[in-house]
Wavefront OBJ file of the C-alpha trace (Angstrom):
o trace
v 38.756 -30.605 -49.974
v 36.362 -31.512 -52.862
v 35.857 -35.244 -53.549
v 38.403 -36.359 -56.128
v 36.750 -36.608 -59.498
v 37.513 -40.352 -59.912
v 35.930 -41.024 -56.600
v 32.803 -39.074 -56.911
v 30.509 -41.902 -57.818
v 32.003 -43.758 -54.711
v 31.190 -40.767 -52.440
v 27.584 -40.731 -53.737
v 27.247 -44.301 -53.094
v 28.578 -43.718 -49.377
v 25.857 -41.052 -49.061
v 28.199 -37.883 -48.929
v 28.645 -36.855 -52.546
v 29.183 -33.106 -51.465
v 31.142 -33.520 -48.256
v 34.593 -31.984 -48.172
v 35.504 -33.921 -45.206
v 34.791 -37.189 -46.981
v 36.783 -35.620 -49.954
v 39.784 -35.257 -47.815
v 39.410 -38.729 -46.336
v 39.236 -40.494 -49.541
v 42.207 -38.178 -50.797
v 44.233 -39.508 -48.035
v 43.271 -43.196 -48.550
v 43.467 -43.205 -52.415
v 46.548 -40.741 -52.685
v 47.655 -41.219 -56.122
v 46.286 -41.728 -59.557
v 46.957 -45.428 -59.772
v 44.848 -46.077 -56.548
v 41.975 -43.865 -57.701
v 41.824 -45.549 -61.089
v 41.530 -49.039 -59.402
v 38.944 -47.640 -57.041
v 37.053 -46.652 -60.151
v 37.400 -50.061 -61.675
v 36.247 -52.178 -58.654
v 35.033 -54.642 -57.985
v 37.386 -57.009 -60.044
v 39.943 -59.677 -59.981
v 43.636 -58.548 -60.404
v 43.599 -59.472 -64.028
v 40.242 -57.663 -64.615
v 41.561 -54.535 -62.716
v 44.565 -54.607 -64.932
v 42.645 -54.717 -68.086
v 40.392 -51.917 -66.968
v 42.974 -49.549 -65.684
v 45.994 -50.369 -68.113
v 48.139 -51.102 -65.041
v 50.357 -54.082 -65.141
v 49.219 -57.086 -62.588
v 52.324 -56.645 -60.685
v 51.569 -52.832 -60.157
v 47.814 -53.787 -59.288
v 48.823 -56.129 -56.643
v 51.370 -53.559 -55.172
v 48.738 -50.911 -55.005
v 45.972 -53.231 -53.719
v 48.212 -54.503 -51.042
v 48.695 -51.203 -49.565
v 45.002 -50.235 -49.760
v 43.873 -53.382 -48.224
v 46.665 -53.015 -45.443
v 45.250 -49.462 -44.820
v 41.642 -50.736 -44.698
v 40.574 -48.902 -47.712
v 39.508 -52.012 -49.901
v 38.729 -55.574 -48.872
v 39.166 -58.965 -50.746
v 36.186 -61.018 -51.606
v 37.546 -64.375 -50.191
v 35.063 -66.723 -52.109
v 36.315 -65.281 -55.301
v 40.272 -65.500 -54.877
v 42.124 -62.316 -56.004
v 38.995 -60.192 -56.298
v 38.740 -57.025 -54.565
v 36.002 -54.210 -53.798
v 35.289 -51.083 -52.084
v 33.330 -50.969 -48.984
v 29.769 -50.310 -49.746
v 28.819 -48.319 -46.422
v 30.519 -45.307 -44.742
v 30.718 -46.923 -41.404
v 32.362 -50.105 -42.708
v 35.075 -48.015 -44.346
v 35.652 -46.089 -41.217
v 35.921 -49.265 -39.035
v 38.300 -50.746 -41.469
v 40.638 -47.756 -41.603
v 40.824 -46.699 -37.964
v 41.891 -50.161 -36.761
v 44.829 -50.113 -39.183
v 48.188 -49.638 -37.537
v 49.121 -47.098 -40.293
v 45.944 -44.933 -39.741
v 47.254 -41.272 -39.624
v 46.013 -38.998 -36.834
v 44.450 -36.651 -39.297
v 42.066 -39.524 -40.293
v 40.614 -39.945 -36.836
v 39.740 -36.316 -36.698
v 38.187 -36.372 -40.009
v 35.977 -39.308 -39.329
v 34.963 -37.551 -36.204
v 33.848 -34.468 -38.180
v 32.167 -36.523 -40.749
v 30.089 -38.344 -38.187
v 29.333 -35.334 -35.976
v 28.507 -32.827 -38.801
v 27.563 -34.488 -41.847
v 25.945 -37.650 -40.822
v 22.957 -35.939 -39.240
v 22.105 -34.483 -42.657
v 21.456 -38.124 -44.107
v 19.257 -39.144 -41.079
v 16.195 -37.887 -42.881
v 17.035 -39.937 -46.095
v 17.544 -43.147 -44.038
v 14.219 -42.551 -42.495
v 12.645 -41.849 -45.761
v 13.653 -44.987 -47.366
v 13.118 -47.157 -44.081
v 16.529 -48.628 -44.187
v 16.555 -51.681 -41.935
v 18.886 -51.414 -38.926
v 22.222 -53.071 -39.577
v 22.546 -54.194 -35.804
v 20.186 -56.092 -33.457
v 20.311 -56.397 -29.759
v 20.458 -59.668 -28.014
v 19.991 -60.087 -24.255
v 21.959 -61.279 -21.512
v 20.377 -64.540 -21.626
v 20.289 -65.455 -17.753
v 18.123 -62.306 -17.371
v 15.260 -63.632 -19.554
v 12.243 -64.622 -17.496
v 12.332 -68.285 -18.699
v 15.492 -69.561 -20.326
v 13.691 -72.055 -22.648
v 12.586 -69.084 -24.441
v 16.129 -68.112 -25.288
v 16.730 -69.361 -29.029
v 20.208 -69.866 -30.709
v 19.467 -66.451 -32.409
v 19.040 -64.546 -29.174
v 21.993 -66.074 -27.481
v 25.496 -64.730 -27.486
v 26.954 -67.916 -26.159
v 25.285 -70.069 -28.821
v 26.759 -68.047 -31.378
v 30.431 -68.701 -30.339
v 29.688 -71.993 -29.220
v 28.408 -73.037 -32.711
v 31.224 -71.154 -34.454
v 33.854 -72.820 -36.583
v 36.115 -69.777 -36.452
v 36.150 -66.609 -34.072
v 38.283 -63.639 -33.904
v 38.546 -60.260 -32.059
v 39.715 -57.031 -32.962
v 39.935 -53.606 -31.223
v 36.620 -51.875 -31.164
v 36.686 -49.332 -34.124
v 34.177 -47.085 -32.379
v 36.325 -46.952 -28.925
v 39.406 -46.624 -30.953
v 37.896 -43.597 -32.877
v 36.525 -42.164 -29.625
v 39.656 -42.308 -27.654
v 41.732 -40.947 -30.327
v 39.825 -37.741 -30.431
v 39.418 -37.391 -26.582
v 35.909 -38.871 -25.962
v 34.988 -41.967 -23.891
v 37.710 -41.341 -21.185
v 35.379 -42.692 -18.692
v 34.072 -45.539 -20.915
v 33.024 -48.648 -18.926
v 34.492 -51.026 -21.106
v 37.431 -53.005 -19.841
v 40.835 -51.841 -21.296
v 43.362 -54.093 -22.909
v 40.913 -56.727 -24.192
v 39.207 -56.945 -27.580
v 35.460 -57.314 -27.481
v 34.446 -56.851 -31.040
v 34.109 -60.444 -32.315
v 33.981 -61.854 -35.742
v 32.370 -65.289 -36.620
v 33.254 -67.720 -39.518
v 33.384 -65.631 -42.714
v 33.740 -62.398 -40.995
v 36.640 -63.945 -39.017
v 38.259 -65.096 -42.133
v 38.262 -61.743 -43.557
v 39.984 -60.429 -40.297
v 42.742 -62.876 -40.493
v 43.110 -62.482 -44.331
v 43.865 -58.739 -43.507
v 46.364 -59.701 -40.717
v 44.349 -58.203 -38.115
v 43.092 -59.108 -34.669
v 43.527 -62.418 -32.888
v 41.999 -65.820 -33.172
v 39.969 -66.937 -30.082
v 38.747 -70.260 -28.814
v 35.118 -70.610 -27.944
v 36.127 -70.706 -24.187
v 37.982 -67.473 -24.505
v 35.259 -65.740 -26.481
v 32.681 -66.982 -23.741
v 35.061 -65.355 -21.100
v 35.099 -62.129 -23.009
v 31.143 -62.134 -23.358
v 31.177 -62.500 -19.627
v 33.463 -59.582 -19.236
v 31.126 -57.353 -21.489
v 28.148 -58.267 -19.495
v 30.048 -57.345 -16.077
v 30.915 -53.934 -17.626
v 27.296 -53.388 -18.656
v 27.704 -53.315 -22.275
v 25.148 -54.188 -24.779
v 25.395 -57.273 -27.057
v 24.711 -56.572 -30.722
v 24.954 -58.626 -33.797
v 24.419 -58.462 -37.355
v 20.548 -57.978 -37.902
v 19.650 -61.115 -39.773
v 20.168 -64.808 -39.421
v 23.442 -66.028 -41.079
v 26.264 -68.263 -40.492
v 28.635 -65.314 -40.772
v 28.134 -63.034 -37.963
v 29.740 -60.230 -35.949
v 29.193 -59.325 -32.384
v 29.682 -55.880 -31.019
v 29.550 -55.081 -27.259
v 28.141 -51.230 -27.171
v 28.640 -48.449 -24.918
v 26.641 -45.168 -24.983
v 29.878 -43.033 -24.887
v 31.646 -44.395 -27.697
v 29.440 -46.438 -30.079
v 28.450 -44.665 -33.394
v 25.149 -46.570 -33.505
v 24.408 -45.317 -29.892
v 25.287 -41.821 -31.040
v 22.854 -41.964 -33.979
v 20.006 -43.184 -31.745
v 20.437 -40.970 -28.653
v 21.887 -37.871 -30.213
v 20.728 -37.669 -33.860
v 17.319 -39.315 -33.058
v 17.696 -42.221 -35.548
v 15.549 -44.934 -33.888
v 16.412 -47.539 -36.544
v 20.127 -47.609 -35.442
v 19.412 -50.907 -33.834
v 16.694 -53.425 -33.897
v 15.481 -54.393 -30.311
v 15.817 -57.962 -29.108
v 12.676 -60.035 -28.715
v 12.387 -59.096 -25.079
v 11.648 -56.149 -23.047
v 12.453 -55.224 -19.312
v 9.449 -55.456 -16.772
v 9.547 -54.246 -13.238
v 7.838 -55.733 -10.270
v 6.924 -52.665 -8.154
v 6.330 -54.775 -5.212
v 10.062 -55.830 -5.038
v 11.663 -52.597 -6.290
v 13.267 -50.385 -3.762
v 14.085 -47.469 -6.018
v 17.836 -47.957 -5.445
v 18.562 -46.587 -8.992
v 21.073 -49.172 -9.936
v 19.062 -50.184 -12.963
v 18.837 -46.320 -14.194
v 22.514 -45.993 -13.840
v 23.130 -49.263 -15.797
v 20.861 -48.554 -18.656
v 22.667 -47.615 -21.903
v 19.436 -46.413 -23.549
v 18.065 -44.042 -20.944
v 14.953 -46.042 -20.850
v 14.793 -46.274 -16.997
v 13.765 -43.401 -14.451
v 13.557 -44.040 -10.808
v 11.265 -42.080 -8.317
v 10.014 -44.324 -5.682
v 10.314 -47.149 -7.884
v 11.789 -47.776 -11.411
v 9.736 -46.986 -14.426
v 10.581 -48.387 -17.819
v 10.000 -46.676 -21.104
v 8.553 -49.108 -23.588
v 9.724 -47.004 -26.333
v 13.349 -46.714 -25.337
v 13.885 -50.218 -24.064
v 15.782 -52.525 -26.521
v 15.779 -55.670 -24.308
v 19.296 -55.856 -23.617
v 18.843 -57.095 -19.929
v 21.707 -55.200 -18.429
v 19.146 -53.721 -15.813
v 17.990 -57.243 -14.848
v 21.399 -58.310 -14.186
v 22.101 -55.518 -11.855
v 19.090 -55.467 -9.778
v 19.669 -56.287 -6.273
v 16.155 -57.339 -5.211
v 15.376 -59.445 -8.540
v 12.659 -56.883 -9.309
v 13.303 -56.789 -12.903
v 12.805 -59.462 -15.498
v 12.932 -59.709 -19.401
v 9.746 -60.780 -20.927
v 9.367 -62.074 -24.744
v 7.379 -59.618 -26.454
v 8.166 -60.487 -30.147
v 7.884 -63.796 -32.017
v 10.862 -65.333 -33.732
v 9.660 -63.986 -36.917
v 10.659 -60.619 -35.841
v 14.193 -61.353 -36.732
v 15.126 -60.562 -40.257
v 16.019 -63.712 -42.186
v 17.534 -62.140 -45.424
l 1 2 3 4 5 6 7 8 9 10 11 12 13 14 15 16 17 18 19 20 21 22 23 24 25 26 27 28 29 30 31 32 33 34 35 36 37 38 39 40 41 42 43 44 45 46 47 48 49 50 51 52 53 54 55 56 57 58 59 60 61 62 63 64 65 66 67 68 69 70 71 72 73 74 75 76 77 78 79 80 81 82 83 84 85 86 87 88 89 90 91 92 93 94 95 96 97 98 99 100 101 102 103 104 105 106 107 108 109 110 111 112 113 114 115 116 117 118 119 120 121 122 123 124 125 126 127 128 129 130 131 132 133 134 135 136 137 138 139 140 141 142 143 144 145 146 147 148 149 150 151 152 153 154 155 156 157 158 159 160 161 162 163 164 165 166 167 168 169 170 171 172 173 174 175 176 177 178 179 180 181 182 183 184 185 186 187 188 189 190 191 192 193 194 195 196 197 198 199 200 201 202 203 204 205 206 207 208 209 210 211 212 213 214 215 216 217 218 219 220 221 222 223 224 225 226 227 228 229 230 231 232 233 234 235 236 237 238 239 240 241 242 243 244 245 246 247 248 249 250 251 252 253 254 255 256 257 258 259 260 261 262 263 264 265 266 267 268 269 270 271 272 273 274 275 276 277 278 279 280 281 282 283 284 285 286 287 288 289 290 291 292 293 294 295 296 297 298 299 300 301 302 303 304 305 306 307 308 309 310 311 312 313 314 315 316 317 318 319 320 321 322 323 324 325 326 327 328 329 330 331 332 333 334 335 336 337 338
């Protein structure tokens, strides 16, 4: 289905102006003329959107309440009743698939868009050198010297210092499971491991999603993720408002971009890299099985690809002979601060 005329500029901003799949997705999310006019007029407050579209303020609130509930738009919390469209395709996908009202067709459409249309924009992302949205942070106990683990490297410090923490179902795993992928996913079932901190947590609660966590409960879930061999990833800059994903190679869209589509900037690596002590390695293969990045091969001993290692520390955590460590190879300045 072609992109609706009112939403063509939005489709272009999302990077898929000619995609009939995105056209169908947008037609489902913005199903009538009022919702499409409002989409054209965003961002704006209720009164501004009313003026721009000619709709009454009560009608604007009615339509926006539905769009927000279904994950098609978000509220700018710092500006009261001001609403916006999501600026990135993956943000729109994530927001819609965790909605209780998400229709089955939408899961299939998102899968098609990601698997068939997304590879076509990878060369554009590479050309413009778009910074990674996500940064890997290590399992901190696996770092050679814990005094090298700074707060920006530490999942536990992020939640200990947070004023508000929430957790939602993982959008990637929700999407994957709904279309029949990730059936053998190593992530624990029945527990939400995608966490939001401070401003992102406020936005989650504003939409009526997820659950509020204590710091102790968040720490428990971090430990669960580490036990399962998931990769801690966070927003790729240093901000008060953060989110934390716990990624797997079978479901995560960023992993798919990296490993299947060859987009090396899907993640920024941590400041660390795994190193092996060949005198201690027995070649058991536990680290190779644990690595989500396919960075380890084992012959008589383990060998680590410096190009593929993102410094998550999962291999170190699982090594029975303590033959692996994480070593600091990048300075603090490596982390984006914008």
